[in-house]
N, C-alpha and C positions, 0 to 999 in steps of 0.2 A: 359130602352128604350130611355129615353131622352138623356142619355150620348152617346149612340151609334149613335144618329142622329147628333152629333156635328162634325163628320168627324174624319179623321185619325190625330193622334198626329204627329207633324212635328219634334219633338225632344224627346230625352230620358227624363225619370223622375227618380228621386232618392229619397228614403226615408232614410234620415240620422238618425243616432242614436239619440234618444230623440225627433225626430220630430213626429208630429201627422198627417202630410200630405205630399204628394209627391211634389217635387220642380223640375222645369226644370233644365237640366244639358246639357252642350255642348257635342257634339259627341266625340271630342278628350278627354275631361275630363272623359267621360263614359268609353272609351277604357282604359285609364290609370287606372281608379279605378278597373276595372276587372283584368287587367294585374298585377297590384300591389298585389292583393289578391292571384292570381294564383302563382306568383313568390315567394310569402312569404311562400308557403306550404312546409312542410318538404319532401313531396313526391307528385308526380302528382296523385297518387291514392287517395289523400285526396280531389280530385275534382270529381264531378259527372256531366255528360252531358246528359240530357234527351231530347228526341224528339218524335214526334208522326206523324201520317199520315197527320197532318195538314200542313206539309212542303212538298215542291216538292222533287222529287227524286234527282234532281241536287243539291239542297241545302243540302240534307241529305248526299250526297257523300262528298261535301266540308266540312261539319260539322265533319264527322268521320275522315277525313284527318287531320283537325286541331287538333282534340282530340288526335289522335295517334301520331302526330308530337309532341304534348305537352308531351306525354309519358304514357298514360293510355288507358285501354280498358273499362273504366267505362262509358258504353253507354246503360243505361237502356232505354227502349222504350215502346210504347203502346202495341207492340206485346207480351211483357212479360205478359200482363194482359188480352189478349183476346185469341189468337190462339197458344200460346206456347205448350199447350197440344196436339193440332192437329199436329203441326210439329213433336213433339216427337213420337206420336203414329204412324203417317204415315211414318216417316223415318224408324222406326223399321219394319213396316209391308210391305211397298212397295218400300222403298229405297229413297224416296223423300218426303219432308215434306210439300208438296203443293197439291192442288187439281189436279185431273186427267181429268177434263172435261172442255169444253168450253160452252159458252152460247148456241151455236147450239146443243151441246149434250143434254143440259137440254130441249131444245125445241123439240127434236126428241125422248126423252125417252118415254116409254109407262107406266112407273111407277116412280113417284118421291116421295120420303119420305123426309119430312121437319121436323127435330127434334130440339127442343130447339131454335127456331128462329121465329121471328115475321116479315115477310117481309113487311107487310102493315105498320108497325110502323118504322122499322129500315132499310129496304132495299126496298123501294117502287118501284124502277125501276124493281126489280125482278118480281113483280106481272104481268107486261105485258109479260114477258117471260113465266110465268106459264099459263097465259091466252092463249098464242100461243100454248103451249104444250097441253092444254085442247082441243083447236080447232083441234089439230092433233090426238086426241083420248086418251091422257094420263090420267091415274088415279093418284090421289094425296092423300097421307096419311099425315096428320098433327099430330105430336106428341108434346104435350105441356100441362103443368098443367093448362094453361089459354086459353080459346077460343080467337082466333085472328079474328077480324071482317073482315080484308082484305082477310083472307084465306077462310072464310065462303062464302062471296060474294064480288066480286070485280067490281067496276065501274071505267073504264078507263076514266079519265077526258080529255084525248087527242082525244077521238072519240065522235061523235054525239050519237052513240048508248050507249056509256058509260055514257054520261051526262043525256040522256033522258030515258034510259031503266032501267031495274031492276038489271042489272049487271050479272056477270058470277059466278056461284057457282064453287069455286076452289077446296076445299077439299072434296073428296069422302068418306073419313073415318077420323073422328077426334078422336084421342086416348088421352083422358084426363088422363095423367099419373101422378102418384105420383112424387113429387119433387125428382129428382135424380134416378128415376127408369128406366132410359134408358138402362143401362147395363143389367138389368134383362129382359127387353122387347126383346132386340135383341138376348140374349142367349136363351130365350124361343122360339123365331122365329126359331133360328138355330136348336133347338131340334125338332120342328115340321117339318122343312124342311128335316131333316135327316130321320125322321119317314116316311114322304111321299116318299122319295127315296127308303126306304125299301119296301114299298108297290108296287112301280112301278120303278124298277131299271133302271137307265139311263135317267130318265125324269126330275129330279130335280137337282142333284149334277152334276156339269160339270167336270167329271172325267178326260177328256183329258186336260182341262185347268189346273187342279190341278196337274196332273202328269208332265206337262211341266213347270209350273211356280211357284209352291208352295212347301213348306215343312212343316212338322209338322201336316199334315192333320189328321192322325190317332189319335194323342194325343188330338187335338182339338175336333174331333168328339166324342171321349170317354167322354171328359169333358162336352160337350153339351148334350149328351144322358143321363148323370147321373143326370142332373138337374131335380128336382121335379117341375111339373107344378104348384102345389099349392104354392110353394115358389116364383115362378115367379109372380103369381097373387097377392100374398101378397106384393111383392116388387113394383109392378106396379099399383095396385089398379084397374085394369081393369078386365073384365069378361073373362072367358074361351072362350066364343063365339067370342068376339072381337079378342082375341089372335089368334084364328084359322082363322078368316077372314083376318087378316093382313098377316099371314103366307101363306094363300092361294093366296093372291094377289102377294106376293113375288115369290111364286112358279110359277105362271102363266106368270109373266113378262119375256119378252125377252131382255128388255133394262131398267135397273134400275139405277137411280141416287139417292144417299142419300145426302141431304144438312143439314148442321147444323151450329150453331153459338154459342154465349156465354151461351145459356141455357145448353149446354153440356160441354163447355170447362172450366167453372169456378167451377166445383165440385172437391173435393179432389180425386175422382176416375175418373176424366175426361179422362186420358190416357187409362185406361182400357175400358171405354165405347166406345171411338173412335176406339180402336183396335177391339172391338167386332163388331162394324158396318162394319169395313173393312173385318173382317173374314167372315161375312155373305155374303158380296159381292163377296169375293174370292170363297166362297163355290159355288156360282152360276156362276162363270166366268164373273163377271160384272165389270171388270176393264181392260182397254186397248182396248176397242172396242167402236165404235160410239154409242152415246146415253146411255152410262153406265159409272159409276164410282163414285168417292168420290168428294164431293163439300163442303169444309169448306168455308163458305161465309164470306169473310174478309171485304167487303164493297168497299173501293176504292183502286186503284193500289198502292198508296203510302205506305199503311200499309205493304203489302206483298213486295213492292219494296224497303222498308227500308232495309230489310235484304240483298237484292241483292246489295244495295249501300254500305253495310258495317256497318249498324247500328245494331250491335249485340255485346254483351260482350265477346263472344267466337268465333270469326270468324276463319275459318280454316287456316292452315299454307299457303296453296296455295294463298289465297287472300292477306295475310299479306306480303308474300314474293314478290308478284307482286307490292304492294305499294312501298316496299323498292327499288325494281329494277327500277320502273318507276319514282319515285320522289326523289331518293337519300336520303332517311331517314332510320332510324332504328325504326321500330314499336315495341312496347312491345308485348311479347308473353304471359305474365301472364293474365289469364282470369280476366275480370272486374266484377263489380257488376251488377246484374239484378235489376229489380224494387224493389223486396222485400228486397234484401240485401243492396240496396242503402238507403232505409228507415232505416234499422237497423244501417248502418254505420253512418248516421246523428244522429240517436238516441243515439248511443254509442260514439259520438264525434270522430269517425274515419274518418269522412269527414266533411269539413267545408265550402266548396264552392259548390253551386248548380246552374247549368245553364240549363234553359229549353227553347227549341226552338219549338214553336207551342204546342198547347194542354195545358190543365190545370192539372198539376201533382197531386195536392192535391185533386181535384174532381174526377180524373180518377182512383185513387188507391182504392182498396177495403175498406180500413179503413181510411177515410179522416181525422178523428180527430187525429189518431196516426201519420199520415203523416204530418199534420200541426205542431204538437208538435216537430217532428223531424226537419222540416224545420226551426223552430224557433231557433234551436241550431246552425245554420250556421252563420258564420261571414259575408257571402255575398250570396244572392240569386239573380239570374238574369233571367228575362223573356223576350224572344224575340217573339213578336206576332204582328199580324196586328190589334188587338184591346185588 
């Protein structure tokens, strides 16, 4: 705390071999030090260039342009560690790896499912949108192993009523699921939705939407019907009564949005879980219309914007060819290292220079001790940050 009150450093610092503390270094000398290490590499692929949403989109664009001019696609970023699985699942399911809703859609939905996300802790601005949705009559289902205070009752500090009153009850149904049980929950919901459709044909499954926009419905329906409810209950840890309540709320909704964050994305089965969520929405025709759709909550625009700016280890040919044409360079086509493979490359001495712009790579990665050990293998590590 004391250190952060001392203000911004006006010059770079360097930790020389054998030193036990950082020393000031001139800007020109700092640039030469970095350039000397980069030029000494046997291949540009022996350097790694990390960035996170803590940088602006403009800075991210210039960063990737520098890196590709240097000759590598080694651009691991924070998206590798948060919504990579969302992008993979959604690209396969709907053709684009991003959310399909706006803030206005969330506010106008009549059912919002929040799975693996704590808005009160991690996305507090979202709570005011949820409060607005509640005022419009929306029902909210919270799916999480832990109760989230902000979802149970929200006091908006920007209003007199929020400061003085008892707050707004946000979640109508709290599903305290077993860790990693989301795939089972949504598959169980799909089974009950299909059974409800059997009892009242044409009232639950959006047949017209499926016929016009979907494929593989029969195979999916067969798989969902074959699931044993007891298996679902064992996987989720919830009661049959609650499973039926959630399915009934999904069946009654005309406009459903499902939101999720890293509580879903960081499991080994994350892609399958997110695909299952998307399938349930497609089953109901809940994508591509106002107040309905998929909502991977990424936080701030720079995280999602990084990819648009070119911060990705495997950008498509169209983007790379445009860089070549516009800037008169030859960008590499070989895919680079993502976050996990960047750590392995440092561990195995296949990379010896690490440059980080914004964010704390060692703290952000899933296994910080392994990452720290890998970073220690580097001949040079560079951190560009505001503090």
